[in-house]
Phi, psi and omega in degrees: 000320176299319183285330178291326179285324174301323179299311181296324175299322183292324175293323176300309188297318181304333181262008173238140176277171187302324180297313181299323182289327182292311182298321182296327180270347187256329187215125176290337186290342181272349183226168181282158181305312191293317173303314177304309182290327176301309186296313176309309182298319184285328174301316184293323181291328178295310181308315183291324181295315181297319179295321179295321179298325182290333184284335185266121176262092181294129181230146178291127189271151184045058180297332183288336174296319179289312184300322182278353175288141179302327185269001178284132182265105178252007182286139168295346180259039173307148175290346172234134177218146179238112188239145180246142179243144166266156183303140181072004173303143179225130182231135170253132192219131169231130181238147168273014177227153171280149191234134171257127181249126174255122172273111182276319180210150178085203188209134180237147166252131187237137180226136171201141182058231181263004173268122192229128177057043176283125188264126176240146187234173181306136187090357179269144170241132192230137173258125178258120178288151178292155176054032172244138178279125189239138178237133180232140182232130176275123173277335174224184167300136186211156182220130181228156179235127185217152175213148177292142174269144175298157180298317175232136182206163176232155173288328175192181188293344183244010175210109183260171177293325173298322177292326176293320178299311180306320181287332182293326181297336183283337175285317173056050175226140184278138180254122189246357176233162186285141181265129184251125168269149178258139175295154177231185183306324188281315181293319175304316179293322180298308183299314180293349174256330179286314186295317176300329174291318175299312180295330174298336179109013185276090188233028177292135186301324183295315183294318181295323174294319177299314183296325171292327172295323180295327175303317182293323181296316179298314172305309181303317190277328194234014180240128180299142188302323179295323181291322185295312184301317181295320182295323185263000187311317182299345183235009179287136176203158174264006173217079183300330183294313174299313183303307188286332175301315181298317178299315185286331182264358188265000176297118182086356185285134182245343183229158181294318187301318186293320182291323180300321182292317176297335179263003174068040178240154169291155176302310180299307185290330180289320180297322186289315183289323181296314181294326179288326180276320186261351179081359182209174179289159177291322180303311186294324185289317174305319178295316181293316175299321178295312183302317179296320180295315176303308182303318183293319178298315181300315187283323197247352179256167171255018178295145177288161179294331176293320173298317178296316177305317180298310183306318189259018172069029176282152189275341172200167184290337173292324176292320177301310178300321176292328177292316184292326178289324180290320186269320183250356180072013180220156172283160176310313188295319178297320181296314178296331184284341173110009174293156185275127178270143179236105184295140171277158180275000000 
């Protein structure tokens, strides 16, 4: 009964502007007898409802049954995480999965590859690509909720990521900045139901997987298609199995021959399939990945240029500097100073 009256109160308020509501609370003479008393009763019930909610402490029932279950996720590397940051906290992160990051409170600066100091704020949703070194710095106190994406997933039974990729080809425009989605009323409601369950200790892997699937349904239902394409551009492909195989095997690889061998392909067959899936030669892609990782290290780490050069296997500092000048048009020193780099194709 209380909820029903509150529902009608919300309808009532939606048809009143702020001035009318002020008059409603200040003077009986401006409204009818029934309007005034309806407002007073509904407001009184609302206060009671809030009070009752504060007295009820929801707890996970039969916790030992959950904790002892094989499918209960007690690992620090859970597919779902809730993290709090103090101002100036800095985190370096590499995941073997693509990660969706929800900013619940505060503000973070995120860098990976050639994306440097992208600021994300409360209400933003951000995609962190797999196998990229990611640096995050809290600009304020912040709270984030994140989960790993399955290696292969669909928005629903009738709309897959490959279908989104095919639609993206029609747009035919290169994306050079990270795309941030904004939460909406439905996503907010989803988070407001998911997060309390997580904090209660409901961490069964089956439950977490279902909630992640629910997120994809909500994206499909309530996000414009062009925004979806922009958001998922870093991981779009028409052959996700091959795409994810390459991402998993490419760490530290320096040659096409080495990558083909790790993927169990002949060199000729590999180069042909690679170009079909990635839209560029394997050699060019390896160089782009190397360039993105080097750029991130120069901009976001405190390592010396000699240390970075050694990390990526350059024979000398001069060779490393020449590589940067050839790819970015700048020396490592100029990049770290903040001059604008222009990558060559």
